[in-house]
C-alpha positions in Angstrom: 18.2 -3.7 145.7 15.7 -6.4 145.2 16.2 -8.7 142.2 13.1 -10.6 141.0 13.2 -14.3 142.0 12.9 -15.6 138.4 15.9 -13.4 137.4 17.9 -14.6 140.4 17.3 -18.2 139.3 18.3 -17.4 135.7 21.5 -15.6 136.9 22.4 -18.5 139.2 22.0 -21.1 136.5 23.8 -19.1 133.8 26.7 -18.5 136.3 27.4 -22.3 136.2 28.1 -22.2 139.9 24.8 -23.6 141.1 23.2 -26.9 140.1 19.5 -27.5 139.5 19.2 -29.5 142.7 20.4 -26.5 144.7 17.9 -24.2 142.9 15.2 -26.7 143.8 16.3 -26.7 147.5 16.4 -22.9 147.5 12.8 -22.8 146.2 11.7 -25.1 148.9 13.4 -22.9 151.5 11.7 -19.9 150.0 8.3 -21.5 150.6 9.1 -22.4 154.2 10.9 -19.2 155.3 9.0 -16.7 153.1 12.3 -15.0 152.2 13.4 -13.7 148.8 15.5 -16.1 146.7 18.2 -13.5 146.5 18.7 -13.5 150.3 18.6 -17.3 150.6 21.2 -17.8 147.9 23.6 -15.4 149.7 22.8 -16.8 153.2 23.5 -20.4 152.2 26.8 -19.4 150.5 25.7 -20.6 147.1 26.9 -17.2 145.8 28.4 -14.1 147.3 26.5 -10.8 147.3 29.3 -9.3 145.2 29.2 -12.1 142.6 25.4 -11.9 142.4 25.5 -8.1 142.0 28.1 -8.5 139.2 25.8 -10.9 137.3 22.9 -8.5 137.7 25.1 -5.6 136.5 25.9 -7.5 133.3 22.2 -8.3 132.8 21.1 -4.7 133.1 24.2 -3.3 131.4 25.4 -1.1 134.2 29.1 -1.2 135.3 29.9 -2.7 138.7 32.1 -0.9 141.1 33.7 -2.4 144.2 33.2 0.7 146.4 35.7 1.4 149.1 34.3 4.0 151.4 37.7 4.8 153.0 39.2 5.8 149.7 36.4 8.3 148.9 37.5 11.9 149.5 35.3 14.0 151.7 34.8 16.7 149.1 33.3 14.1 146.7 31.2 12.4 149.4 29.6 15.7 150.5 28.5 16.6 147.0 25.4 14.7 148.1 23.9 15.7 151.5 23.9 12.8 153.9 20.1 12.7 154.1 19.7 12.4 150.3 22.5 9.8 150.0 20.9 7.6 152.6 17.4 8.1 151.2 18.4 6.9 147.7 21.4 4.6 148.8 23.7 6.6 146.4 27.3 7.7 146.9 29.4 10.1 144.8 32.9 8.5 144.6 34.7 10.1 141.6 34.7 13.2 139.3 36.7 13.8 136.1 38.4 16.9 134.9 35.3 18.0 133.0 33.2 17.9 136.2 31.3 14.8 135.4 30.3 12.9 138.5 30.4 9.1 139.1 27.7 7.8 141.4 27.4 4.3 142.9 23.9 3.1 143.6 22.3 0.0 145.1 19.4 0.2 142.6 20.2 2.0 139.3 16.7 1.1 138.0 15.2 3.5 140.5 13.9 6.2 138.1 12.8 8.6 140.8 16.2 8.4 142.5 18.0 9.0 139.1 15.9 12.0 138.3 16.6 13.6 141.6 20.3 12.9 141.4 20.5 14.5 138.0 18.8 17.6 139.4 21.2 17.7 142.3 24.5 16.8 140.5 23.9 17.7 136.9 22.7 15.6 133.9 26.1 14.1 133.0 26.3 11.7 135.9 27.8 8.2 135.3 25.9 5.6 137.2 27.5 2.4 138.7 26.0 -0.4 140.7 27.5 -1.7 144.0 26.4 -4.1 146.7 24.2 -2.8 149.4 26.8 -3.8 152.0 29.5 -1.6 150.3 27.0 1.3 149.8 26.1 1.2 153.5 29.8 1.1 154.5 30.5 4.1 152.3 27.5 6.0 153.8 29.1 5.5 157.2 31.9 7.8 156.1 29.6 10.7 156.7 30.2 10.1 160.4 34.0 10.3 160.6 34.8 12.5 163.6 34.5 10.6 166.9 36.0 13.4 168.9 33.5 16.0 167.7 30.5 13.6 168.0 31.5 12.4 171.5 32.1 16.0 172.7 28.6 16.9 171.5 27.1 13.9 173.3 28.9 14.4 176.5 28.3 18.2 176.6 24.6 17.4 176.4 24.9 15.8 179.8 24.6 17.9 182.9 28.0 19.2 184.2 27.3 17.8 187.7 29.2 14.8 189.2 27.7 11.4 188.9 25.3 10.4 191.7 24.4 6.9 192.6 20.6 7.5 192.3 21.1 8.8 188.7 22.9 5.7 187.5 19.8 4.1 185.9 19.2 7.3 184.0 22.8 7.5 182.8 22.7 4.0 181.3 19.3 4.2 179.6 19.1 3.5 175.9 18.9 7.2 174.8 21.2 8.6 177.4 24.5 10.4 176.5 26.5 7.5 177.9 24.7 5.0 175.8 25.2 7.1 172.7 28.9 7.4 173.6 29.3 3.6 173.8 27.6 3.3 170.4 29.9 5.9 168.9 33.0 4.3 170.3 32.1 0.9 168.8 30.9 2.3 165.4 34.1 4.3 165.0 36.3 1.3 165.9 34.5 -0.8 163.3 34.9 2.0 160.7 38.6 2.2 161.4 39.0 -1.6 161.0 40.0 -2.1 164.7 40.3 -5.6 166.1 40.1 -4.4 169.7 38.9 -1.5 171.7 40.6 -0.6 175.0 38.7 1.6 177.5 41.2 2.4 180.2 40.6 4.5 183.3 43.3 6.9 184.4 43.6 9.1 187.4 41.9 12.1 185.7 40.4 10.8 182.4 39.3 7.8 180.4 41.6 6.8 177.5 40.1 5.1 174.4 42.6 3.2 172.3 42.1 1.1 169.2 44.2 -1.8 167.9 44.4 -1.4 164.1 46.5 -3.7 162.0 48.0 -5.1 165.2 49.2 -1.6 166.5 47.5 0.2 169.4 46.8 3.8 168.9 45.0 6.4 171.1 41.7 7.6 169.6 40.1 9.8 172.3 39.9 10.9 175.9 36.7 11.1 177.9 35.9 12.8 181.3 36.6 10.6 184.3 33.2 11.3 185.8 31.4 9.2 183.3 33.5 6.0 184.0 31.0 4.2 186.2 28.0 4.7 183.9 30.1 3.9 180.8 31.2 0.6 182.3 27.7 -0.2 183.5 26.3 0.4 180.1 28.8 -2.0 178.5 28.1 -4.6 181.3 24.3 -4.4 180.6 24.9 -4.9 176.9 27.2 -7.9 177.6 24.9 -9.5 180.2 27.4 -9.1 183.1 26.8 -8.2 186.7 26.8 -4.4 187.0 27.4 -4.5 190.8 30.6 -6.6 190.6 33.6 -4.4 190.4 36.3 -6.5 192.2 36.5 -9.6 189.9 37.1 -9.9 186.2 34.1 -10.7 184.0 33.5 -11.9 180.4 30.5 -11.3 178.2 29.4 -10.8 174.6 26.9 -9.0 172.4 26.2 -8.3 168.7 25.8 -5.0 166.8 24.9 -4.2 163.2 26.9 -1.5 161.5 26.8 -0.7 157.8 24.6 -3.7 157.1 27.2 -6.1 158.6 26.8 -8.1 161.9 29.7 -7.9 164.4 30.2 -10.1 167.4 31.8 -8.3 170.3 33.6 -10.2 173.1 33.9 -8.1 176.2 36.4 -8.5 179.1 36.6 -6.4 182.2 39.5 -6.2 184.6 39.8 -4.3 187.9 43.0 -2.1 187.8 44.4 0.6 190.1 42.2 3.4 188.7 39.0 1.5 188.2 37.8 -1.1 185.7 39.4 -1.6 182.4 37.3 -2.9 179.4 38.6 -4.6 176.3 36.2 -5.3 173.4 37.3 -7.8 170.7 35.5 -7.1 167.4 34.7 -10.0 165.1 33.0 -9.5 161.7 30.4 -12.3 161.5 29.5 -11.3 158.0 33.0 -11.7 156.6 33.6 -14.4 154.0 36.6 -16.7 154.1 39.6 -15.4 152.2 41.2 -17.7 149.6 44.8 -18.8 150.2 46.3 -16.3 147.8 44.6 -13.5 149.6 46.0 -14.7 152.9 49.5 -14.6 151.4 50.3 -18.2 150.4 52.1 -18.8 147.1 54.5 -21.1 145.3 55.4 -24.4 146.8 53.9 -23.5 150.2 50.5 -23.1 148.5 50.9 -26.4 146.7 51.8 -28.3 149.8 48.9 -26.7 151.8 46.4 -27.7 149.0 47.8 -31.2 149.0 47.6 -31.7 152.7 44.0 -30.6 153.2 42.6 -33.1 150.7 44.1 -36.1 152.6 41.5 -38.4 154.0 43.1 -38.4 157.5 46.0 -37.0 159.4 46.8 -33.9 161.4 47.5 -30.3 160.2 49.0 -27.9 162.7 49.1 -24.1 162.6 51.5 -22.4 165.0 52.2 -18.9 166.0 51.7 -16.5 168.9 48.3 -14.9 169.9 47.1 -12.6 167.2 49.2 -14.1 164.4 46.1 -15.0 162.3 45.9 -18.8 163.1 42.1 -18.7 163.4 41.7 -16.9 160.1 43.8 -19.5 158.3 41.8 -22.3 159.8 38.6 -20.5 159.0 39.6 -20.3 155.3 40.7 -24.0 155.2 37.5 -25.2 156.8 35.3 -23.0 154.6 37.0 -24.5 151.5 36.4 -28.1 152.8 32.8 -27.3 153.9 30.6 -29.3 151.6 27.3 -31.0 152.2 28.9 -34.5 152.2 31.3 -33.9 155.1 30.7 -33.4 158.8 32.9 -30.7 160.2 32.9 -30.5 164.0 35.0 -28.0 166.1 35.8 -27.3 169.7 37.0 -23.8 170.2 37.8 -21.2 172.8 36.2 -18.9 171.8 34.3 -19.5 168.6 35.6 -16.6 166.5 34.2 -17.3 163.1 30.8 -18.8 162.3 31.0 -21.4 159.6 27.6 -22.2 158.1 27.1 -25.9 158.0 29.8 -26.8 160.6 29.1 -27.9 164.1 30.9 -25.5 166.4 31.2 -26.0 170.1 32.4 -23.4 172.7 34.7 -24.5 175.5 33.1 -24.0 178.9 35.3 -25.2 181.8 32.7 -24.3 184.4 30.3 -26.8 182.8 33.0 -29.4 182.3 33.4 -28.7 178.6 37.1 -28.6 178.2 39.1 -29.3 175.0 39.7 -32.9 176.2 36.1 -33.6 177.1 34.8 -31.8 174.0 37.1 -33.7 171.7 36.0 -37.0 173.3 32.4 -36.0 172.6 33.1 -35.0 169.0 34.6 -38.4 168.2 31.2 -39.9 169.0 29.5 -37.5 166.5 30.7 -39.3 163.4 32.9 -36.4 162.1 35.0 -36.4 158.9 36.9 -33.3 159.9 37.7 -32.1 163.4 39.1 -28.8 164.5 40.5 -28.5 168.0 41.1 -24.8 168.9 44.4 -25.5 170.7 46.5 -28.5 171.9 47.4 -27.5 175.4 48.3 -30.7 177.2 49.2 -34.4 176.7 45.6 -35.7 177.0 44.3 -33.4 174.3 47.3 -34.2 172.1 46.9 -37.9 172.5 43.2 -37.7 171.6 43.9 -35.6 168.6 46.6 -38.0 167.4 44.3 -41.0 167.9 41.6 -39.2 165.9 44.0 -38.6 163.1 45.0 -42.3 163.2 41.4 -43.5 163.0 40.4 -41.9 159.8 39.8 -38.3 160.7 41.4 -35.1 159.3 42.3 -33.1 162.4 43.2 -29.4 162.5 44.7 -27.7 165.6 47.0 -24.9 166.8 50.0 -24.7 169.0 52.0 -21.7 170.4 55.5 -22.1 169.1 58.0 -19.7 167.4 58.3 -21.6 164.1 57.2 -24.7 162.3 60.2 -26.9 163.3 59.7 -26.2 167.0 56.1 -27.5 166.8 57.2 -31.2 166.5 59.6 -31.3 169.5 56.8 -29.5 171.5 54.5 -32.5 170.9 57.4 -34.7 172.1 57.7 -32.6 175.3 54.0 -33.2 175.9 54.7 -36.9 176.0 53.4 -38.0 172.6 55.3 -40.9 171.1 57.7 -39.9 168.2 56.4 -42.6 165.9 52.8 -41.4 166.4 53.8 -37.8 165.4 55.7 -39.0 162.4 52.8 -41.1 161.1 50.0 -38.5 161.7 51.3 -35.0 161.1 50.8 -34.1 157.5 52.0 -30.4 157.5 52.9 -27.7 160.0 52.2 -24.0 159.1 53.9 -21.3 161.1 52.8 -17.7 160.5 52.9 -14.0 161.5 50.9 -11.0 160.4 52.7 -8.0 158.9 51.1 -4.6 158.0 50.6 -4.0 154.3 52.0 -0.9 152.7 49.5 1.7 151.6 49.4 1.5 147.8 48.5 5.2 147.6 51.5 6.6 149.4 54.3 4.0 149.7 57.7 5.0 148.2 60.6 3.1 146.7 64.1 4.1 147.7 67.6 3.0 146.7 69.3 1.5 149.7 72.8 2.7 150.7 75.7 0.4 151.5 75.1 0.4 155.3 71.4 -0.5 154.8 72.3 -3.3 152.4 74.9 -4.7 154.8 72.4 -4.7 157.7 69.7 -6.2 155.4 72.0 -9.0 154.3 73.0 -9.8 157.9 69.4 -9.7 159.2 68.1 -12.1 156.5 71.3 -14.3 156.0 71.6 -13.3 152.4 74.8 -14.6 150.7 75.5 -16.7 153.8 72.3 -18.9 153.9 70.5 -17.6 150.8 72.2 -16.5 147.6 71.0 -13.4 145.6 70.5 -15.8 142.7 68.1 -17.9 144.7 66.4 -14.8 146.1 65.9 -13.6 142.5 64.3 -17.0 141.5 61.9 -16.8 144.5 60.9 -13.2 143.7 60.3 -14.2 140.0 58.1 -17.1 141.2 56.2 -14.8 143.5 55.7 -12.4 140.6 54.4 -15.3 138.4 52.0 -16.4 141.2 50.8 -12.8 141.5 51.3 -12.6 145.3 48.8 -9.7 145.5 51.3 -6.8 145.3 50.1 -3.5 146.7 50.2 -1.9 143.3 52.0 -2.4 140.0 54.2 0.7 140.6 56.1 -1.1 143.5 57.0 -4.4 141.9 60.7 -5.1 142.3 62.7 -6.9 139.7 66.0 -8.3 140.9 66.8 -9.7 137.4 67.9 -6.2 136.3 70.6 -6.4 138.9 71.1 -9.9 140.1 74.1 -9.0 142.2 72.4 -6.6 144.5 69.0 -5.4 145.9 68.5 -2.1 144.1 65.1 -1.0 145.7 63.4 -1.3 149.0 60.1 0.2 150.0 59.2 2.5 152.8 55.9 3.6 154.4 55.3 7.4 154.2 55.9 8.7 157.7 52.8 11.0 157.7 50.8 8.6 155.6 47.7 9.8 153.7 43.9 9.9 154.0 43.5 6.4 152.5 45.6 4.8 155.3 44.5 7.2 158.1 48.0 8.8 158.1 49.8 5.6 159.1 51.5 4.5 155.9 50.0 1.0 156.2 46.6 -0.4 155.3 45.5 -3.9 156.2 47.6 -7.0 157.0 48.9 -10.0 155.2 50.5 -13.3 156.5 54.0 -14.4 156.2 54.4 -18.2 156.4 56.7 -21.2 156.5 55.2 -24.5 155.6 56.9 -27.7 156.8 55.6 -30.8 155.0 55.9 -34.3 156.4 58.5 -36.0 154.2 60.2 -39.4 154.7 63.4 -37.6 155.9 61.4 -35.5 158.4 59.7 -38.6 159.8 63.1 -40.3 160.4 64.3 -37.1 162.2 61.3 -37.1 164.5 61.7 -40.7 165.4 65.4 -40.1 166.0 64.5 -37.2 168.4 66.4 -34.6 166.4 66.4 -30.9 167.6 64.2 -28.3 166.0 67.3 -26.6 164.6 68.3 -29.8 162.8 64.7 -30.3 161.5 64.6 -26.7 160.2 68.0 -26.9 158.6 67.1 -30.2 156.9 63.8 -28.8 155.6 65.5 -25.7 154.1 68.3 -27.7 152.4 66.4 -30.8 151.3 62.8 -29.7 150.9 63.4 -26.1 149.8 61.3 -24.8 152.7 61.1 -20.9 152.8 61.3 -19.5 156.3 58.9 -16.8 157.5 61.7 -14.3 157.4 62.5 -15.0 153.8 58.8 -15.1 152.8 58.5 -11.7 154.4 61.6 -10.5 152.6 60.1 -11.6 149.2 56.8 -9.7 150.0 58.8 -6.6 151.0 60.7 -6.7 147.8 57.4 -6.8 145.9 56.1 -3.8 147.8 53.6 -5.5 149.9 55.2 -4.7 153.3 58.4 -3.2 154.6 61.6 -4.9 155.8 61.1 -3.2 159.2 57.7 -4.9 159.5 59.1 -8.3 158.8 61.9 -7.8 161.3 59.4 -6.5 163.9 57.3 -9.7 163.9 60.1 -12.2 163.5 62.8 -10.7 165.7 62.1 -13.1 168.5 62.4 -16.2 166.3 
């Protein structure tokens, strides 16, 4: 869809989100770069593609639909042949009882496309508009069977064993192995995988995807293509293809469904060959707001207050894969304005923030966290993000930066928020420096979200309730009355429940929990038969209060700090935050226990 420049300018002005100076700047960029105003407005984050499309939809009086390709049934999708759907960027996504079809289009003003669609689907089609990105993502659902496609590709190869002289042919752009690599990556992206594991076994290659934090097997390939498969990935990642005895790291980018993905590749020699792990990062993704991440109530207020302070340190803690980088990405994106200088030192740079100065750690070249932070302090920053505080030197530099008028963000690996402060003491940081600089500590985990299409509510029996009360300290540390108040507050703050049908209401029975929610064991099409779809954070937010500062200076234990924060500052622990979200139907009690059981 191409919106005329004059109309784009009109829509931006009428939206009230863009000032005249910004429009003038866009026009200047348009002259220099010779790119449409529409693309520049989205690229510079003045407006999102979705918001601009919504404004355009209102202008032309066509309803907007936020298309979700994974929720479209195959029988509907295939009412339009793939060739036609791709030619006209149109997707059938719904049909009513009378047989009237709903179609999402990128450009509903395309008369030729509309006429053809009416001939193909009938005259009573209802046309909607959606973003080009969502349309392309839906079109990718035509290719949904990796096993079948990989089988076709591999069978096209000769059934002879690999030979050294044929390796170049096997890794050519149009070879079956190259097509196999493309299919593995495309399917992983479509499934929402964060990592791809390519693992050699004695008689096969196993492909596994990590989706919503859980590894699951996707396919098996013949062992004979291992060398050429690894070589193809190494070529894409700019690695040495003749090095098989040492681990290597590389990266490359792909475009799937109109979105750009950065792939970080790691190889490791194991007993049966070389194992490859590919981390998938969506470079086109926009930062989620704090509500979408799962913050609510007092924790949300405290976070918003902390990030607008002119100086100080904000720490995010949790194990690897707990969403720390995503939280920091959202915070920095919110603070990213033309009048502040944001500088980061990361390992690796996972999210690209337009307008921020991001530096990649490179120990080989002497660019460590410590050296990088020293350099950043000479770059006149307002906001600094250090990927991780690993040692005393980095901690001291970060503390000094926070003391000298900078807002510093960083991460630590600890089990909970209270443990974070004694950890800094263990590194040798003076207690009074911690007390005077740390503004807030956020501890977090990620839990899988219940599929809103197939989740079920059940009445817990006495044994289940007894176990639940013991696991979460209900009645001992947390009264049902207090739990009821928290659930009501979460309801008021609209903590993004999976669907209205699963909202719990303790007020109907304040003396007991009457409903808990379960994932359907066999799942459904929407959640790829897992019962879960997507993830959400559970958090505990520890603010720096006068009482906490005294406890730090007095070298109190993490247990004392946590107990004081719960009693005097009404801090909600991760477990209780997870319990509230499970009572609201966002996740399950089993998920909360799974990710917090080691705490």
